[in-house]
C-alpha positions in Angstrom: -10.9 8.4 -21.0 -8.1 6.5 -22.7 -8.2 4.4 -25.9 -6.4 1.6 -23.8 -8.8 -1.3 -23.2 -10.3 -1.4 -19.8 -9.3 -5.1 -19.5 -5.5 -4.1 -20.1 -5.8 -1.3 -17.4 -7.2 -3.9 -14.9 -4.2 -6.3 -15.7 -1.8 -3.4 -14.9 -3.5 -3.1 -11.4 -3.7 -6.8 -10.9 0.2 -7.3 -11.6 1.1 -4.7 -9.0 -1.5 -6.2 -6.4 -0.1 -9.7 -7.0 3.4 -8.4 -6.2 2.1 -6.5 -3.1 0.5 -9.5 -1.6 3.3 -11.8 -2.0 5.9 -9.4 -0.7 4.7 -9.8 2.9 5.4 -13.4 3.0 9.1 -12.9 2.4 9.4 -11.8 6.1 12.2 -9.4 4.9 11.8 -5.6 5.4 14.2 -4.8 2.6 12.4 -7.0 0.1 9.0 -5.7 1.0 10.2 -2.0 0.5 11.9 -3.0 -2.8 8.6 -4.7 -4.1 6.6 -1.6 -2.9 8.4 0.6 -5.5 7.4 -1.8 -8.3 3.9 -1.9 -7.0 3.7 1.9 -6.9 4.9 2.5 -10.4 2.2 0.0 -11.7 -0.5 1.4 -9.7 0.3 5.0 -10.7 -0.3 4.0 -14.4 -3.2 1.7 -13.5 -5.2 4.5 -11.5 -4.2 7.2 -13.8 -5.6 5.3 -16.7 -8.7 4.8 -14.8 -8.9 8.6 -14.0 -8.7 7.8 -10.2 -6.4 10.6 -9.5 -6.2 10.1 -5.7 -5.0 6.5 -6.2 -2.5 7.9 -8.8 -1.3 10.7 -6.6 -0.9 8.5 -3.5 1.1 6.0 -5.3 3.3 8.7 -6.5 3.9 9.5 -2.9 4.5 5.8 -2.3 7.5 5.8 -4.4 9.3 8.5 -2.4 8.1 6.9 0.9 9.5 3.5 -0.1 12.9 5.0 -0.8 13.0 7.0 2.4 11.8 4.1 4.5 14.3 1.7 2.9 17.0 4.2 4.0 15.7 5.2 7.3 18.6 3.5 9.0 20.9 6.2 7.4 21.3 9.6 9.0 19.5 11.7 6.4 16.5 9.4 6.3 16.3 8.7 9.9 14.5 11.9 11.1 11.0 11.3 12.3 10.2 14.4 10.3 10.0 12.2 7.2 7.3 10.3 8.9 5.4 13.4 9.7 5.9 14.7 6.2 4.5 11.6 4.5 1.6 11.3 6.9 0.6 15.0 6.2 1.0 14.4 2.5 -1.3 11.2 2.7 -3.8 13.2 4.7 -3.8 16.2 2.3 -3.7 14.1 -1.0 -7.5 13.1 -1.0 -8.3 16.8 -0.5 -6.3 17.9 -3.6 -7.8 15.1 -5.8 -11.2 15.2 -4.1 -13.9 13.0 -6.1 -16.0 12.2 -3.0 -15.7 10.9 0.5 -14.1 7.5 -0.8 -10.9 9.3 -1.5 -10.4 9.5 2.3 -10.3 5.7 2.6 -7.2 5.5 0.5 -5.5 8.4 2.2 -6.2 6.7 5.7 -5.0 3.4 4.5 -1.8 4.8 3.2 -1.1 6.6 6.5 -1.2 3.2 8.1 1.1 1.7 5.5 3.4 4.6 6.0 3.8 3.8 9.6 4.0 0.1 8.8 6.9 0.6 6.5 8.7 3.2 8.9 8.9 0.9 11.9 11.4 -1.7 12.3 8.9 -4.0 14.2 7.7 -6.5 11.6 4.7 -7.5 13.9 3.5 -4.1 13.7 4.2 -3.8 10.1 2.0 -6.9 9.3 -0.8 -5.8 11.6 -1.0 -2.3 9.9 -1.1 -4.0 6.4 -3.9 -6.2 7.6 -5.8 -3.2 9.0 -5.5 -1.2 6.0 -6.7 -3.7 3.6 -10.6 -3.2 4.0 -10.1 0.5 3.3 -8.1 -0.2 0.1 -10.7 -2.7 -1.0 -13.6 -0.1 -0.6 -11.7 2.6 -2.5 -10.9 0.2 -5.2 -14.5 -0.9 -5.8 -15.7 2.6 -6.0 -12.8 3.7 -8.2 -13.6 0.8 -10.8 -10.3 -0.8 -10.0 -12.0 -4.2 -10.0 -8.8 -6.3 -10.5 -7.1 -4.6 -7.5 -10.4 -4.9 -5.6 -10.5 -8.7 -6.3 -7.0 -9.2 -5.3 -7.4 -7.1 -2.0 -9.5 -9.9 -0.9 -6.6 -12.2 -1.4 -4.3 -9.6 0.1 -6.5 -9.6 3.2 -6.1 -13.2 3.5 -2.4 -13.0 2.8 -2.0 -10.4 5.5 -3.9 -12.5 8.0 -1.8 -15.5 7.0 1.4 -13.5 7.7 0.1 -12.3 11.1 -0.7 -15.9 11.9 2.5 -17.4 10.7 4.9 -14.8 12.1 3.2 -13.5 15.1 0.4 -15.6 16.5 1.6 -19.0 15.7 5.2 -18.3 16.7 3.9 -17.1 20.0 1.8 -20.0 20.5 4.8 -22.3 19.9 6.9 -20.5 22.4 4.5 -21.1 25.2 
């Protein structure tokens, strides 16, 4: 274990989580992806200091994923092989850092997030973020990432609000 105080480790995770939940309210794919990079760096540090190696490894992959997804309108990053590559990496990561079945929760959640960031359909992006939130919440509780677990409850509400604002409410207003 590290000599860094537990509360400080929790603050690092909290900052990443606050950035993550506010990013979806922007409605801009580019901004969401840029903020994902910042979140991933903070979460790698946070989970690494907690000794939650699945969380640390998965967020390292998240850095690469965010770069590729932000460029997937360019030829080099457009190939669906990138999507397959990241999905396989997220499926394998929990097995490489196995600390119990809870590791699979984060792997599954990040697979949903990967598809969410890959597609250019903001409605599907928001829905997949909403669906991955309970899995991340459970992983965080088990990994002792209490600040991230607490904010994940807020994130769940934020994702639901984004789905309501941009998808459901908009459709109701059109009819």
